[in-house]
C-alpha positions in Angstrom: 16.0 -0.4 -10.9 16.2 -2.1 -7.6 15.9 -0.9 -4.0 19.2 -2.3 -3.0 21.3 -5.3 -3.9 21.0 -6.8 -0.4 17.2 -6.7 -0.2 14.9 -9.2 -1.9 12.5 -7.8 -4.5 8.9 -8.1 -3.5 7.3 -6.3 -6.5 8.8 -6.9 -9.9 7.1 -5.5 -13.0 8.3 -5.7 -16.7 6.7 -4.0 -19.7 3.3 -3.7 -18.0 0.6 -1.9 -20.0 -3.1 -1.2 -19.5 -5.6 0.5 -21.7 -9.3 1.3 -21.4 -11.6 1.3 -24.4 -10.8 0.6 -28.1 -10.4 2.6 -31.3 -10.8 6.3 -31.0 -12.1 5.9 -27.4 -8.9 4.1 -26.3 -7.0 5.5 -23.4 -3.6 4.2 -22.6 -3.4 4.3 -18.8 -0.1 2.5 -18.4 2.6 2.2 -21.1 5.5 -0.3 -20.8 6.1 0.1 -17.1 9.2 -1.6 -15.6 10.0 -1.3 -11.9 11.1 -3.2 -8.9 10.4 -2.5 -5.2 12.3 -4.5 -2.5 11.6 -5.5 1.1 12.1 -2.7 3.6 11.4 0.1 1.0 8.9 2.9 1.1 8.4 4.4 -2.4 6.1 7.0 -3.8 4.1 7.2 -7.0 3.8 10.8 -8.2 2.3 12.4 -11.2 -0.5 14.7 -12.4 -4.1 13.5 -12.4 -4.6 10.9 -15.1 -0.9 9.9 -15.2 -1.6 6.3 -14.3 -0.7 6.2 -10.6 -3.9 4.7 -9.3 -4.1 2.3 -12.3 -0.6 1.0 -11.5 -1.5 0.6 -7.8 -4.6 -1.3 -8.7 -2.7 -3.5 -11.2 -0.2 -4.4 -8.5 -3.0 -5.1 -6.1 -4.7 -7.4 -8.6 -7.8 -5.2 -8.6 -7.6 -4.6 -12.4 -6.1 -6.8 -15.1 -3.3 -5.4 -17.3 -3.4 -5.9 -21.0 0.2 -7.1 -21.3 3.4 -7.4 -19.4 4.8 -9.5 -16.5 4.5 -9.2 -12.8 6.0 -11.1 -9.8 4.8 -10.5 -6.2 6.7 -11.9 -3.3 8.6 -14.3 -5.5 5.5 -15.6 -7.3 4.8 -14.9 -10.9 1.2 -13.8 -10.9 0.8 -12.2 -14.3 2.4 -13.0 -17.7 0.2 -11.5 -20.4 -2.6 -13.1 -18.4 -3.3 -13.9 -14.8 -1.2 -16.9 -13.8 -2.5 -16.9 -10.3 -6.2 -17.9 -10.6 -7.5 -17.1 -7.1 -6.9 -13.4 -7.0 -9.0 -12.9 -3.8 -6.7 -15.3 -2.0 -3.6 -13.6 -3.5 -4.8 -10.3 -2.0 -5.6 -11.8 1.4 -2.2 -13.5 1.5 0.2 -11.0 0.1 -1.3 -7.5 -0.1 -2.6 -4.9 2.4 -4.5 -1.8 1.2 -4.6 1.6 2.9 -6.8 4.4 1.5 -7.2 8.2 1.8 -10.4 7.7 3.6 -10.1 5.0 6.2 -13.2 3.1 5.1 -13.8 1.7 8.5 -17.2 -0.1 8.9 -19.3 2.3 11.0 -21.2 -0.4 12.9 -18.0 -2.2 14.2 -15.6 -1.0 16.9 -11.9 -0.6 16.2 -11.0 -4.1 17.2 -13.7 -5.8 15.0 -12.7 -3.5 12.1 -9.3 -5.0 12.2 -10.3 -8.6 13.1 -12.8 -8.8 10.2 -9.9 -9.5 7.9 -9.0 -12.5 9.9 -12.6 -13.6 10.0 -12.8 -13.5 6.2 -9.7 -15.6 6.0 -11.5 -18.3 8.1 -9.6 -17.7 11.4 -11.3 -18.4 14.7 -12.9 -15.4 16.4 -10.7 -15.6 19.5 -7.5 -15.7 17.4 -8.8 -12.8 15.2 -9.6 -10.6 18.2 -6.2 -11.3 19.8 -4.4 -10.4 16.5 -6.4 -7.2 16.2 -5.6 -6.1 19.7 -1.9 -6.8 19.2 -1.9 -4.6 16.1 -3.8 -1.8 17.7 -1.3 -1.8 20.6 1.6 -1.9 18.1 0.2 1.2 16.3 -0.4 2.9 19.7 -4.2 3.0 19.5 -4.8 0.0 21.8 -6.5 2.4 24.3 -9.2 3.0 21.6 -9.9 -0.6 20.8 -13.6 -0.4 21.9 -14.2 3.0 20.1 -16.5 3.2 17.2 -15.2 4.9 14.0 -17.3 8.0 14.7 -15.5 8.4 18.0 -11.9 8.3 16.5 -9.9 11.3 15.4 -8.6 11.3 11.8 -5.2 10.1 12.9 -6.6 7.4 15.1 -8.9 6.2 12.3 -6.0 6.0 9.9 -4.0 4.0 12.4 -6.9 1.5 12.8 -7.1 1.3 9.0 -3.3 0.5 8.9 -3.8 -2.1 11.5 -6.5 -3.7 9.3 -4.2 -3.6 6.3 -1.6 -5.5 8.4 -3.9 -8.2 9.8 -2.7 -11.0 7.5 0.9 -9.9 7.7 1.2 -8.8 4.0 4.6 -8.4 2.4 3.2 -5.7 0.1 1.3 -2.7 1.3 -0.4 -0.4 -1.2 -1.5 3.1 0.0 -3.6 5.5 -2.0 -3.2 9.0 -0.8 -2.8 7.8 2.8 -2.1 11.2 4.3 -4.2 13.6 2.2 -6.8 14.1 4.9 -4.3 14.7 7.7 -2.4 17.7 8.8 1.4 17.8 8.5 2.1 16.5 12.0 -0.3 13.5 11.7 0.8 12.9 8.1 4.4 12.6 9.4 3.4 10.3 12.1 1.6 8.0 9.7 4.5 7.9 7.3 7.0 7.2 10.1 4.7 4.3 11.1 4.8 3.0 7.6 8.6 3.3 7.6 8.7 1.3 10.9 6.5 -1.4 9.3 8.6 -1.6 6.2 11.7 -2.2 8.3 10.4 -4.4 11.0 8.0 -6.5 8.8 10.4 -6.5 5.8 7.5 -5.3 3.7 7.5 -3.2 0.5 5.3 -0.1 0.7 4.1 1.8 -2.4 2.1 5.0 -1.9 0.3 7.1 -4.4 0.4 10.7 -3.2 0.2 14.4 -4.1 1.2 15.3 -0.6 4.5 17.3 -0.8 4.9 17.3 3.0 5.7 13.6 3.0 8.1 13.5 0.0 11.1 13.3 2.3 9.7 10.0 3.8 10.3 8.0 0.7 13.4 6.0 -0.4 12.5 6.5 -4.0 9.9 8.4 -6.0 8.6 7.0 -9.3 7.2 9.8 -11.5 4.6 9.0 -14.1 3.2 11.1 -16.9 0.6 10.0 -19.5 1.0 6.4 -18.5 4.8 6.4 -18.8 7.4 6.0 -16.0 9.4 9.2 -16.8 11.8 9.4 -13.8 13.0 7.7 -10.7 14.2 10.0 -7.9 16.6 8.3 -5.5 16.3 9.8 -2.0 18.4 9.5 1.1 16.9 7.0 3.5 14.9 9.0 6.1 15.8 8.7 9.7 12.8 9.4 11.9 15.1 9.5 15.0 16.6 12.7 13.7 13.3 14.5 13.2 12.9 15.7 16.7 9.2 14.6 16.6 
């Protein structure tokens, strides 16, 4: 289950399980999940509500602790039936970027500071942080909105700023939870093509939870979950944005 023999795995999971509660109240959210996602890949997590998609995303992001299994991120074993990596906050800052359905921008900061704050939290100087933020906003084609407040941004612009924030520390792994659900089909396609560009140019692995059928053709592979089990992996032809006529 790899994304290609010539690409280095960035997310490797073996026999990962997670349950909530005990006894009759126990709910098995993840059951014996094994999967690999490599650099340059954009993959989707699909399944009905309660299938374990968000739980898996949060486990990969070191937001929740699994109960058993093994996980390696960007070449580092971080979980082996317990957390091997102790400083999970630093792990997230160094290796992982998060993108959400709602952009979660801080309403009292402009677009530049919303991106730069990640650098601030990592202890970088303000001048360096602002420069990095402006470079990312330009890269995502919203540099002309760098002084705008979140309330002044369109939905597509706000999501691009949120993606810039997720990229601030150059993560190798980007986790997206319903990143296009609030966007129309055109803006959803633009966001997914941006993620494709990031995966290729940054050699990152992107994993997106989605119910959004209009972006299924943007994925290299789709992992399908049901009742906590990985029930199918759908291999897809690699998308070519240049042939979309957009």
